ROZA-698062 format. One line per 2 residues: for each residue x, y, z of C-alpha. Coordinates in steps of 0.05 Angstrom, whole numbers, plus 5000, padded with zeros to 4 digits. Each point is the difference from the previous one (the first is absolute). Layout:
// ROZA-698062
X Y Z ~ ...
END
This chain:
// ROZA-698062
1868 2970 6146 ~ 4924 5003 5020
4958 4934 5002 ~ 4965 5017 4937
5074 5003 4961 ~ 5019 4935 5031
4935 4966 4980 ~ 4997 5035 4927
5077 4969 4994 ~ 4981 4926 5023
4938 5001 4954 ~ 5041 5020 4940
5057 4951 5022 ~ 4952 4941 5004
4969 5021 4933 ~ 5062 4998 4969
5022 4932 5035 ~ 4931 4972 4978
5015 5020 4929 ~ 5068 4977 4996
4979 4930 5029 ~ 4948 4990 4953
5032 5022 4936 ~ 5071 4974 5018
4992 4939 5039 ~ 4931 4961 5010
4961 5013 4932 ~ 5027 4976 4931
4996 5041 4935 ~ 4948 4988 4947
5047 5010 4948 ~ 5052 4944 5016
4969 4961 5056 ~ 5059 5013 5045
5015 5031 5065 ~ 5062 5042 5009
5042 4945 5037 ~ 4983 4953 4944
5013 5050 4943 ~ 5070 5018 5028
5024 4926 5014 ~ 4984 4984 4922
5031 5067 4980 ~ 5057 4983 5043
5011 4936 4975 ~ 4999 5021 4929
5051 5060 5012 ~ 5043 4943 5031
4989 4958 4942 ~ 4977 4940 5044
4962 4966 4936 ~ 4970 4936 4984
5066 4988 4954 ~ 5047 5017 5057
5019 4963 5058 ~ 4959 5005 5071
5022 5060 5048 ~ 5008 4994 5078
4926 5029 5022 ~ 5039 5041 5054
5042 5031 4942 ~ 4931 5014 4967
4967 5028 5061 ~ 5057 5042 5018
4997 5030 4927 ~ 4926 5015 5013
5003 5029 5070 ~ 5063 5039 4989
4983 5033 4930 ~ 4923 5002 4996
4960 4982 5063 ~ 5024 5022 5067
4960 4953 5040 ~ 5018 4940 5041
5033 4936 4962 ~ 4950 4953 5032
4948 5032 4964 ~ 5033 5005 4933
5018 4922 5007 ~ 4935 4979 5016
4973 5041 4936 ~ 5051 4972 4959
4989 4927 5024 ~ 4917 5011 4992
5016 5014 4921 ~ 5039 4928 4998
4946 4953 5039 ~ 4953 4969 4950
4943 4991 5056 ~ 5001 5071 5013
5007 5035 4931 ~ 4963 4966 4938
5054 5018 4957 ~ 5075 5016 5036
5043 5049 4980 ~ 5062 4978 5033
5038 4937 4987 ~ 5028 4967 5068
5061 4954 5012 ~ 4990 4975 5077
4949 4998 5050 ~ 4943 5042 4987
4953 4973 5047 ~ 4935 4947 4987
4928 5006 5000 ~ 4999 4958 5063
5025 5064 5044 ~ 5077 4997 5001
5030 5062 4986 ~ 5064 5012 4949
5071 4999 5022 ~ 5036 5055 5020
5027 5051 4948 ~ 5067 4979 5001
4990 4929 4982 ~ 4947 5015 4944
5014 5022 4927 ~ 4946 5037 4944
5000 5029 4932 ~ 4939 5023 4954
4950 4947 4968 ~ 4998 5007 4931
4924 5030 5011 ~ 5029 5056 5035
5054 5011 4947 ~ 4954 4999 4946
4935 5026 5032 ~ 5016 5048 5049
5067 5030 4974 ~ 5002 4993 4922
5022 5069 4963 ~ 5012 5030 5067
5066 5032 4974 ~ 4960 5040 4945
4968 5056 5040 ~ 4933 4970 5003
4983 5018 5068 ~ 5018 5062 5048
5059 5001 5049 ~ 5004 5027 5062
5054 5009 5053 ~ 5014 4951 5052
4999 5020 5075 ~ 5075 5026 5002
4989 5030 4930 ~ 5060 4975 4965
4975 4943 4960 ~ 4931 4993 4965
4943 4947 5005 ~ 4935 4994 4953
4942 5027 5022 ~ 4959 4941 4968
5023 4938 4971 ~ 4979 4986 4923
4961 4940 5026 ~ 4980 4971 4940
4981 4935 5050 ~ 4929 5019 5034
5031 4992 5064 ~ 4942 5038 5044
4952 4943 4970 ~ 5047 4941 4996
5029 5005 5070 ~ 4970 5005 5067
5011 5059 5038 ~ 4972 5027 5066
5021 5054 5036 ~ 4977 5043 5066
5011 5067 4998 ~ 4972 5065 5044
4927 5002 4996 ~ 4996 4956 4938
5022 4925 4974 ~ 5002 4962 4940
4999 4929 4981 ~ 5006 4975 4928
4982 4928 4977 ~ 5039 4970 4946
4978 4979 4934 ~ 5027 4954 4949
5042 5038 4949 ~ 4978 4962 4936
4933 5012 5016 ~ 5015 5074 5022
5030 5012 4926 ~ 4956 4964 4959
4929 5014 5031 ~ 5013 5068 5024
5064 5041 4979 ~ 5000 4986 4924
4919 5004 4988 ~ 5006 5067 5041
5060 5023 4953 ~ 4959 4978 4936
4935 5035 5029 ~ 4967 4939 4999
4942 4981 5054 ~ 5032 4975 5063
4969 4964 5052 ~ 5034 5036 5057
4967 4965 5059 ~ 5001 4927 4982
5077 4986 5006 ~ 5016 4963 5067
5056 5008 5045 ~ 5055 4938 4990
5043 4996 5068 ~ 5067 4974 5003
4983 4939 5049 ~ 4940 4977 4956
4936 4983 5038 ~ 4921 5006 4980
4967 5063 4999 ~ 4936 4986 5022
4957 5059 5005 ~ 5013 5020 4925
4938 5048 4998 ~ 5042 5054 5036
5051 5004 4946 ~ 4959 5048 4949
4995 5042 5068 ~ 5071 5003 5012
5017 5016 4925 ~ 4944 5056 4993
5016 5038 5074 ~ 5071 4980 5024
4966 4977 5064 ~ 4973 4925 5018
5012 4942 5040 ~ 5018 4930 4972
5009 4929 5030 ~ 5050 4947 4984
5002 4932 5017 ~ 5056 4953 5006
4998 4942 4944 ~ 4998 4927 5033
4994 4920 4966 ~ 4980 4938 5039
5053 4952 5001 ~ 5001 4926 5018
5068 4973 5024 ~ 5017 4939 5034
4931 4988 5026 ~ 4993 5078 5028
4955 5049 4974 ~ 5029 5073 4991
4983 5067 4988 ~ 5062 5032 4964
5002 5079 4988 ~ 5044 5017 4943
4982 5073 4989 ~ 4988 5046 5061
4975 5072 4997 ~ 5043 5056 4985
5034 5034 5061 ~ 4996 4936 5038
5058 4966 5031 ~ 4999 4922 5023
5041 5007 5063 ~ 5043 5050 5034
5010 5038 5070 ~ 4980 5065 5017
5029 5030 5065 ~ 5006 4920 5024
4933 4981 4985 ~ 4986 4954 4938
4965 5029 4943 ~ 4971 4979 4933
4955 4943 4973 ~ 5028 4939 5040
4995 5039 5064 ~ 4924 5015 4986
4981 4928 4981 ~ 5030 4971 5061
4972 5055 5040 ~ 4931 4986 4973
5005 4927 5007 ~ 5022 5010 5071
4938 5041 5016 ~ 4958 4943 4958
4985 5054 4947 ~ 5028 4951 4951
4971 4932 5005 ~ 5015 4926 4977
5073 5030 4984 ~ 5056 4942 5023
5057 5043 4978 ~ 5025 5066 4975
5070 5000 4953 ~ 5039 5052 4965
5033 4958 4941 ~ 5023 5062 4962
5065 5003 4964 ~ 5008 5045 4938
4918 4996 4990 ~ 4949 5008 5053
4967 4937 5028 ~ 4959 5000 5067
4975 4932 5016 ~ 4935 4988 5050
4991 4927 5015 ~ 4921 4981 5017
4964 4941 5020 ~ 4968 4956 4958
4931 5011 5016 ~ 5010 5075 5001
4961 5051 4957 ~ 5050 5037 4960
4961 5056 4972 ~ 4990 5016 5074
5072 4998 5022 ~ 5019 5044 4942
4941 5053 5018 ~ 5034 5002 5075
5067 5007 4969 ~ 4978 5056 4960
4964 5035 5057 ~ 5063 4989 5052
5055 5014 4962 ~ 5033 5049 4950
4991 4950 4940 ~ 4933 5048 4987
5025 5068 4996 ~ 4969 5065 4984
5030 5057 4957 ~ 4980 5068 5006
5022 5044 4935 ~ 5015 5071 5004
5027 5022 4929 ~ 5035 5064 5027
5061 5033 4966 ~ 5035 5064 4992
4972 5037 4934 ~ 5048 5054 4990
5011 5018 5074 ~ 4939 4984 5028
4972 4933 5032 ~ 4940 4984 4956
4949 4938 5000 ~ 4998 4965 4931
4965 4954 4955 ~ 5020 4948 4958
4984 5050 4944 ~ 5039 5062 5024
5057 4953 5021 ~ 5008 4977 4923
4992 5065 4976 ~ 5056 5036 5045
5044 4936 4978 ~ 4991 5015 4928
5004 5074 5001 ~ 5072 4989 5043
5026 4947 4955 ~ 4980 5039 4932
5036 5061 5028 ~ 5060 4955 5013
4994 4976 4924 ~ 5000 5069 4978
5058 5023 5046 ~ 5039 4939 4971
4983 5019 4928 ~ 5017 5069 5013
5067 4985 5027 ~ 5021 4953 4944
4975 5058 4948 ~ 5044 5049 5028
5056 4952 5011 ~ 4990 4980 4922
4991 5073 4978 ~ 5065 5011 5034
5037 4945 4970 ~ 4972 5026 4932
5029 5070 5008 ~ 5073 4964 5016
4993 4957 4934 ~ 4987 5053 4960
5069 5036 5024 ~ 5036 4937 4991
4970 4990 4926 ~ 5020 5065 4986
5067 4988 5027 ~ 5013 4948 4953
4975 5032 4948 ~ 5050 5063 5009
5056 4957 5038 ~ 5061 5043 4961
4969 5065 5033 ~ 4988 4965 5064
5074 4979 5003 ~ 5029 5060 4978
4956 5042 5055 ~ 5019 4953 5050
5076 4997 4986 ~ 4998 5079 5010
4958 5004 5064 ~ 4942 5035 4970
4929 4983 5019 ~ 4953 4962 4950
4944 5040 5015 ~ 5034 5058 4963
5011 4957 4940 ~ 4918 4995 4991
4944 5019 5034 ~ 4968 4934 5003
5046 4972 5048 ~ 4994 5021 5074
5038 4978 5059 ~ 4971 4940 5020
5010 4976 4924 ~ 5064 5017 5007
5027 4963 5058 ~ 4963 4941 4969
5045 5014 4939 ~ 5062 5004 5041
4989 4937 5035 ~ 4984 4962 4938
5065 4957 4983 ~ 5033 5016 4933
4983 4918 4980 ~ 4927 5024 4997
5014 5057 4948 ~ 4992 4950 4936
4941 4997 4951 ~ 4976 4938 5026
5002 5030 5071 ~ 4951 5053 4964
4953 4953 4976 ~ 4992 4974 5069
4984 5071 5026 ~ 4953 5007 4948
4963 4932 5011 ~ 5000 5014 5084
4973 5069 4990 ~ 4944 4972 4957
4984 4944 5047 ~ 4998 5060 5059
4957 5046 4961 ~ 4951 4941 4991
5006 4986 5081 ~ 4986 5073 5012
4936 5006 4955 ~ 4973 4931 5039
5013 5028 5072 ~ 4971 5067 4980
4941 4961 4970 ~ 4992 4968 5071
5008 5056 5041 ~ 4949 5031 4963
4946 4949 5000 ~ 4973 4970 5060
4971 4938 4962 ~ 5069 4987 4975
5023 5003 5076 ~ 4940 4951 5018
5024 4948 4948 ~ 5068 5001 5027
4978 4988 5078 ~ 4950 4949 4973
5060 4961 4962 ~ 5039 5012 5069
4942 4978 5041 ~ 4999 4937 4952
5071 4979 5013 ~ 4998 5014 5073
4939 4946 5005 ~ 5035 4951 4957
5067 5006 5044 ~ 4965 5007 5065
4926 4979 5005 ~ 4976 4938 5030
4931 4959 5021 ~ 4958 5020 5051
5015 4973 5066 ~ 4941 5027 5038
4931 4956 4981 ~ 4933 5033 5008
4946 4954 5031 ~ 4938 5028 5034
4986 4968 5063 ~ 4947 5014 5051
5029 5028 5063 ~ 4975 4972 5065
5027 5051 5050 ~ 5022 4984 5068
4961 5030 5056 ~ 4995 4993 5072
4948 4970 5037 ~ 4965 5066 5023
5000 5018 4931 ~ 4968 4936 4967
4930 5014 4974 ~ 4946 4961 5038
4971 4944 4950 ~ 4935 4985 5014
4992 4924 4985 ~ 4938 4972 4975
4978 4943 4948 ~ 4990 5019 4927
4985 4962 4936 ~ 5047 5007 4948
4970 4990 4926 ~ 5035 5014 4934
4968 5002 4934 ~ 5015 4980 4926
5003 5074 4990 ~ 5054 5011 5041
4970 5035 5055 ~ 5013 4976 5078
4948 5015 5055 ~ 5007 5003 5076
4933 4990 5029 ~ 4990 5005 5077
4969 4928 5028 ~ 4945 5040 5030
4981 5026 4932 ~ 5015 4933 4966
4938 4961 4970 ~ 5007 4932 4965
5014 5004 4925 ~ 5037 4962 4946
5071 5027 4985 ~ 5057 4963 4961
5053 5023 5044 ~ 4980 5014 5073
5028 4983 5073 ~ 4992 5030 5065
5055 5030 5042 ~ 5019 5057 5049
5021 5073 4990 ~ 5068 4988 5027
5014 4933 4947 ~ 5038 5007 4942
4975 4970 4928 ~ 5032 4965 4940
4987 5020 4931 ~ 5028 4961 4935
5011 5035 4937 ~ 4999 4973 4925
5078 5017 4999 ~ 5008 4943 5055
5012 5059 5055 ~ 4984 4996 5072
4968 5071 5036 ~ 4985 5005 5070
4955 5054 5028 ~ 4975 5015 5065
4925 4995 5010 ~ 4992 5063 5044
5027 5036 4927 ~ 4936 4974 4965
4948 5055 5000 ~ 4941 4974 5035
4933 5004 4964 ~ 4928 4964 5003
4980 4938 4955 ~ 4971 5043 4952
5059 5045 4985 ~ 5047 4981 4943
5060 5000 5045 ~ 5074 5028 4984
5036 4982 4934 ~ 5057 4957 5017
5048 5037 4958 ~ 4991 5063 5046
5027 4954 5057 ~ 5058 4969 4963
5054 5017 4951 ~ 4984 4957 4946
5039 4992 4935 ~ 4963 5018 4931
4956 4946 4982 ~ 5003 4957 5065
4939 4984 5036 ~ 4979 4968 5068
4975 4927 4993 ~ 4983 4985 5072
5002 5018 5067 ~ 5016 4962 5069
5000 5007 5071 ~ 5068 4985 5040
4963 4945 5036 ~ 5028 4934 4978
4937 4948 4995 ~ 5025 4931 5019
4949 4973 4948 ~ 5039 5046 4943
5069 5015 5017 ~ 5023 5016 4933
4998 5047 4949 ~ 4992 4976 4928
5005 5037 4932 ~ 4990 4996 4929
5036 5036 4938 ~ 4966 5014 4935
5053 4952 4972 ~ 4983 4939 5048
5050 5008 5047 ~ 4968 4982 5072
5040 5018 5064 ~ 4986 4974 5070
5026 5038 5060 ~ 4991 4994 5078
4963 5064 5019 ~ 5050 5005 5056
5056 5028 4959 ~ 4953 5056 4978
4984 5028 5070 ~ 5037 5061 5035
4989 5055 5045 ~ 5017 5061 4953
4959 5025 4945 ~ 5027 5001 4927
4958 5044 4961 ~ 5053 4991 4940
4996 4927 4999 ~ 5052 4948 5002
5006 4936 4953 ~ 4959 4945 5030
5003 4951 4938 ~ 5049 4999 4936
4968 5010 4933 ~ 5033 4978 4928
5005 5057 4943 ~ 4931 5027 4981
4957 4956 5049 ~ 4960 5023 5054
4966 4974 5059 ~ 4918 4989 4993
4985 4978 5071 ~ 5020 4989 5062
4958 4949 5058 ~ 5010 4972 5072
4999 4925 4993 ~ 5023 4935 5027
4992 4927 4977 ~ 4955 5031 4944
4993 4986 4922 ~ 5008 5055 4945
4962 5011 4942 ~ 5038 5040 4936
4956 5023 4942 ~ 5031 5024 4937
4987 5049 4942 ~ 4993 4941 4954
4947 4958 5044 ~ 5058 4955 5026
4985 4978 5075 ~ 5042 4965 5051
4991 4978 5074 ~ 5054 4983 5051
5012 4991 5067 ~ 5035 5058 5033
5027 4960 5060 ~ 5051 4969 4955
5025 5065 4981 ~ 5063 5018 5051
5002 5066 5034 ~ 5052 5049 4984
5032 5063 5018 ~ 4979 5075 4980
5044 5009 4935 ~ 4983 4933 4973
4963 4994 4930 ~ 4959 4935 5021
4990 4940 4955 ~ 4961 4986 4934
4925 4988 5011 ~ 4979 4992 4922
5033 4993 4937 ~ 4981 5055 4953
4997 5007 4925 ~ 5035 5054 4974
4944 5043 4992 ~ 4963 4980 5064
4997 5029 5078 ~ 4966 4990 5061
4935 5043 5009 ~ 4967 4972 5064
5026 4954 5055 ~ 4955 4968 5057
5026 4970 5069 ~ 4950 4949 5028
4989 4949 5051 ~ 4990 4946 4987
5014 4986 4923 ~ 4945 5022 4950
4975 4956 4942 ~ 4952 5060 4975
5013 5073 4991 ~ 4957 5054 4974
5030 5044 4942 ~ 4979 5067 4994
5028 5014 4929 ~ 4947 4941 4974
4951 5006 5059 ~ 5001 4927 5009
5028 4949 5047 ~ 5054 4949 4976
5001 4935 5036 ~ 5039 4943 5009
5072 5034 5020 ~ 5050 4957 5025
5064 5009 5041 ~ 5065 4992 4971
5070 5021 5010 ~ 5017 5071 4998
5043 5024 4936 ~ 4951 4965 4946
4967 5022 4944 ~ 4930 4993 5036
4937 4982 4964 ~ 4962 5035 4943
4931 5029 5021 ~ 4950 4972 4952
END
């Protein structure tokens, strides 16, 4: 054999091998969303009647049936695939019901197959295997050609979209993100079948382990193109227990493990946290514990004086509690691996299920027509019972008695008991024939009408949703992602003094001090470009913004609209801005609401090292209330003026400072139709005030206790 022939032969063999790996092992089918190993596991359990209404069966027996009849590969690979279908932290909707140790999210593996038992979940029987005995899918010989297996499963349940799936083939790979069944059915599939306008791009992934999707802007790209990268954060809460401050993570990103060993080395979130703590990349942390049982509970204890936002940022940067997932929606269409978008996936799913429904009712129609044919023969036999008995006694075929009877009908007549040859039985046979004819007409109508098929599919999808649909586990919360960079890659920031100003029209300026000229600004202060500033809004939210993110401008320029720098809610306004420096003369922040609530807090509690453009709740609010202003203060006085011309002045020093979420105390008692329109912080107390509304000065204003009704302006 020449070198050319050897190379040609090896090349062809590799092509055949690559094709087999991609189509028969690594990449799922676009129609039923299953790889061959998963399809064969479900089919084998269905054939062996390991159904939800039966007892659990040893997994070793199930694995033996699968590899002995349908899947000639190692038992470990089959058992691992089978175990995965039962693990609720690995699949969004489990298809196998497990009895015994199936591992856990912490990182422990399942027990050996000789100890564990399994059976099909109700979802697998109803959503993947229903009506499989009605010739609704094509069958093919198994590897030994002594049994048959389905080419595809019926798959009413959209497994490709609702359960995560990944695989590495030859020169290609796939990675499918999971979606919520209720949302997929009601927002995508049913509107598609009804030919209604469908927003295929807006539906977001929903992972088995929950978490927060923090870059939701890429969702539309993933659904539109089939590719993209999504970032998921673990969810946490702050707890106080026996005087200890705790950060508790109770949801972790999909695919991460809490703690396990790989080749003798500790892996997972807990070892990552401990390593970061040892390398001083995680500061102000006292202890790290895994308190998980049936649910996730990773506890980080920190110092009383620590900055919580900074610790959480460090945790996300140093561990898998922030994880990126790359979507690559490749599936087998026909026999070809194809990159698909959301619309194409739904189209293939719908076509497959409509084909199954058509074949199901074709099967029912043929079965019903066959039964009608037999009923006609039985009715004839009852009506001609004497002739039938005579021919049977003499051993003469009934087909010779009349041309209306064939061999199939003759066999049915001969198999019928004599007790059924009565007048009453004839009426029952006639009634059954009538019902079968009506059902046959119904089946034929469905076979010939795609709209009828769609109606049936929609009805079944609604039943599927009612039985197995659930709420979302993964939340969507856009965050500013601060990427970890090495010191060599840190961009040099030129530190210089700037003047920050904020106008009543909502524009913010960063003016270099060398270009700044003295001017009157309501809200202005000096800081440096590497500082952070605080911004308080009408909804009681605090925003932190890096000074170097504000575009520098001259004093004559308008500045930058603050709404372009922050993610404000509709109708929300920034009321005031402050530097991060604490002035000993004004160490407090005081806020006043429209309904007369006054809240005083230490400025210290609002400081932080991380930028926050989405805002955090800095001051509580009652229903329908909003803040009208925030000021720095100390032992000052406050005057409140209302719409109905009432005024009150009281001491701020007598108001105790409270925490972030507190709603404050009553500053003035208002009548039913009144509200605060202006507030003034002054030191010392004032006895005169100029009212813009009347363009005059009011005298004789005295100090009284807060919460009173005040005095009427003459």
